[in-house]
N, C-alpha and C positions, 0 to 999 in steps of 0.2 A: 664692620663693626671694628672698635677704636682699637689699638692697640696699647698697653699697657707697659708691659715688659717683652725686651728683646736680647736677645743669647745668641753673638755675632762671632763664630772663631771661639767659641770657650775648648780651654783645654783645663781638663780639673786633676788634681792630685798632689803628691805632695816630695815637697822640695827641703832636702840636706844642701850639707855643704859641700858633700861631695859626689850628687846626684840627686837627680829627676825623675820621680814616679808618675808615672803618666796611667790615671785610670779613666778618661774619655777624654778625648778629642776632637775637633770640628764640629761643633757643635750648633746648629743655628734653628733658633725656635720664636715662635711667637707664644705671648698669653694676652689675651682679649678680654675687655669688660665685661663683663655678666656670665662667663664663662669656666666650668668645673671642666679640667684636667688633671688626668694622672696619667702618675708617675709609675709604669711597673715592668718588671724585669723579672732576671734570675737573681740570685744573691750570689755575691761577688760581681756584678754589676756596675757600679757605685751608684746606685740611687743616692744617698746618703753623701755623699763626697760632696757630685751633686747639688744637693738640696741645704745642702749649709753655704755652697761658691754662692747658687743664684742668691743666698740671703744673707751674704756679706759677712758674713761671721768666719771665712775660710779666704783667703786671694788665693787667685785661678791661676795656673802654669801660663795660660796665654787666654788671647779674648778680650771681651768685652761684655759686661752684662749692661741694660740700659734700662731704666728708668722714665720713661716720660722723657726721653730721647737723653738723662744726664745718668750718667755714669756709676756707677749703684757705689766703687768703692772709693768715688770723690764725696759724697756727701756725708756730711756730719752727723755720727750715730744718732742724736737726739732724734734731728731730722728724717733720717730715712723711717726712725720708728713710727712718726707720722706718716707714713705711706706703704709700709711693708711690716706685714707681724709674723712672728713664727710661732709654731706648736711644733714641740720635741715627741717621743715618745716617754722618753724617761718620765719614772716618780719623779711632782717638786712638794718639796718637801715648804709648805708651808707656815708649819708652827699648829698658832692656835688663830691663825687667819680664819673670819667666813668664805666662805662662797664671797658674798659679797665683798667683802673687804678685798678678795683673789682678782676676782674683775675690774673694779675702780684702780689695780696697778695697770694698768691700760693707757690709762690715762691721764699718768706721769711724764708724759713727752709733749702732753697740752699744756701741763700748771706750768706758774712764774715755779722761781727757786725757793718759794714757800712749801708747797703743794697741795696747797691746801685747794678743793675740791671746792665750784662753783655747783650751781641749782643746773648749768646747762650740765656740768658732765656730768651729775647725779641721773639726770632725762637720757643720758649716755648710759650710761651704766645697768642703768634697769630696764632702756631697751634693749641690750645687748643682753642682760640676762631674759630676757622673755624671749626674743628671736631664738634664742641655744633651748627654748624652749624648761628652762629650768627653774622659774619661777621661785617655783617650793621648795629648791634645794638653795637659796639663796643666805638666807638665814642660818645655817647648820657650816661648824665649821669642815673645812676643807678635810681634815684627817679621817669625819665620821664618813663622808659618802664611796662610793662602790667606784669600782675603775670608769666606769661608763656617765657616770654623777662627775666624775671629778671632769675625762673630755671633755664633757659638754659644758664645762666652767671653762676652761682652758681657752675654750674656743671663745666663749662669748668675752673672755679678758681681751682675746686677740681681736677680736672684732671692736670690743668697744675703744681701740685706739686707732681705728677708723681709719682704717689703711684702705690704698687703693689694692694689693695684692698684700694675702692671706696663703702662705707656705706653710704645709704641713706634714711631718714626717713621719709616717705610719703610727698614728694616730688611734690606730683603730686595732694592731697588732696585738694586744692581749684580751680582748676584750670579746663577748659570746656571739655569738650570729643577731639577735634580735639589737643585741646594743649596736652592734658595726651596722648594719641596715640602718638601727636609727637615726645615726653620724652622717650617714652618708647621704641620707633625704632633708637633716638639719643640712648640710655643707651645701647639697644644690638649690634649694630653697634660698640661702642665705646669697648665694651667686644672681639666679632666677630675680629675688627683692631687690638687693640692692644696689646690684651692678658692678660687685666687687669680680674680678680674676680672685679662684683659688687654683689652687697644684697641691694635689694632694699625694702625695708615694704611698703606695698601699703594696700588700701582696696576696688580699685578696682577688683575684681576679675575675671572679664573677660579679661585684657588684663595682668594680670598675666597667666590665663589659656595659652594665644594665644601667649605669650608672654616669656616668662621664659625657659630653659633650664631646671632646677627643681624648686620644691616649698617645703619649712619648711612650712610645716603648725601646726600654732600652738592652739590647740582646746583649751579653757577656762580648768584650770588644772588637762591637761594630759596632755602628753610627748610630742615634738618637734615629729611630722611625715615628712620626707622627701622622696621624689620622685620625676620622670618627672611628669609633671599635668596631663597625661593622667593615668596612674597605680594609684594615689591618685585619680581621678573620679571613673575611674572602681573598684577598691575594698570598693569603696564607704566610703573612709576617710573624702571626703571633703564633701558630703551632711551631714555626722554624726557629725561634725565640727560645721557647718552653723544651724541643725535641730530647726527648733523651730514650735507653732504651728503657723497652717496655709499658712504653705510655706513649699516649697520641692525644692529640687535638681531633674531636668527632667536631665538623664542620656543620651537623644538623641539629645538636643541643647544646653548642658553641662553651661542653665541658671538655674535661680529659679524662681518659679510660685509658686503664691499665690493661694491656695485651696480657690477656687468660690464653694458659693451652686448654684447649676444648679435651674431655676425657669422655663425654658419651654427647647422645641428641636426644631433643624432648621437642613435644610439640604445643605449643601454648593458644590454646584460644577461649572464647566465653567473653562474659561481662561481670558489672559494669569496667569501663575501656581500664580506667586508674589501676584498679586492683592485676587488672590482668600487665598494663604495665609493667606495676613495679613485682609483678610476679618473675617476668622474663628477666627483670635485673636481676634478682636475685638465683634467674638459671647461672646467667653467667658469672656473676659473684661466685659461683660454686664451681665452674669450669664446667657447665652445662651449656652446648651451644644450640642455640631455639630456631631449628627447621619445620617449614608447613608438615611435610609428609614422612618424620620424622617415626618412627614405631612406638614410643613410648607416648603417651601424651597426657595431659595436663586439662583440664576443662575446670575452665573460675565460672561455678553458679551463682545467682543472690541467695543464700540461703534464707530470707527475710530479712531482720535487721543485721545481721553478717554474714559475707558473703563465704560459701567454701568451696572448696581444689579436692576434683576426684582427679585421682591417679591411677590412669589405667596403664597396665603393662599385662602384654600376650594376656592367659585365660582372669588378669587377678583387677580389682578395683578396687582400690584403697580410698575412702572420702578424708578428709582434713580439714581442723577447723584454723589453721592458721597458717602461712608461711612456714615458719620455723619447721614446724611440726612437718607436711607437704616438706621439708627438704632432707629433714632426717629417714622418713620413709624412703626419696630415691633414694638416696644413698644405700639403703638398705636392699633395694632391689636388684637381687641372684642376675632379672633380663638386662640390669643395664651392659651395653658392649662398647668397648671405647673406638674414640672414631678410627 
């Protein structure tokens, strides 16, 4: 793989006349052509500071960042903008500019002093909008767009710069789940199809585990750890970085679980399997441990178009038509015995 960006002994933080506050240090990492890398870590670990330092908008306290072998802090801003683009979380105030005009701003590092766009520039702008899946948004005012639509346009603007590296800091932070999935899919396709390397910082751990080629994992107060999502899960790095009292990472499901204090036990069986699985989750949510030979039983049955739940306790059998009803009936059983 072709290395594009390299971090050597990088230290990030803030410097005043009186002192230096180091947020992260001893960071050594690379970005390669055509890969999507997600930077994840708990709040306060220094992800945004690292992203600003890598993008050249904040100077490091130590170490260097190389773009194709050249220290980025020695590259003039206009030249750097041709090689590296940056998208931040903050909402951009573009006045009455159309989405097309906002994407066109990405071409200005490539224009002459007049800023006039050539036919080639317009072709690149249209290609960027199409790649972002935003063709139908092009003529609308940016101020009219939803958060998800605006982020598509900002990604298209960054792509229109024709950079080798795209750096995106929490661009999905305020989007709903379908829009977050859409943006992640868009970025993955961009990396694969265009050969650009993309670094995305995100709090969405599930999407990072499912979509990133590699993960940069930044635990609070510790060294940056790098690897495939699967390797970082299996070696315990992921769980250690986010461990906290009352929460643990489930290796099998790849998600975090809340530690419940179980008050009762029931057994859950039947079909179809997805309904049984979600019934088990509901039991755990309300503090009921699921055990195979528990005296109280929940049987899931296919009831024609919709499933039904049969709650069997002592000499009582109750039929429920929803998990919500099941939970209410279960909580009302006198037969429930504390664990």
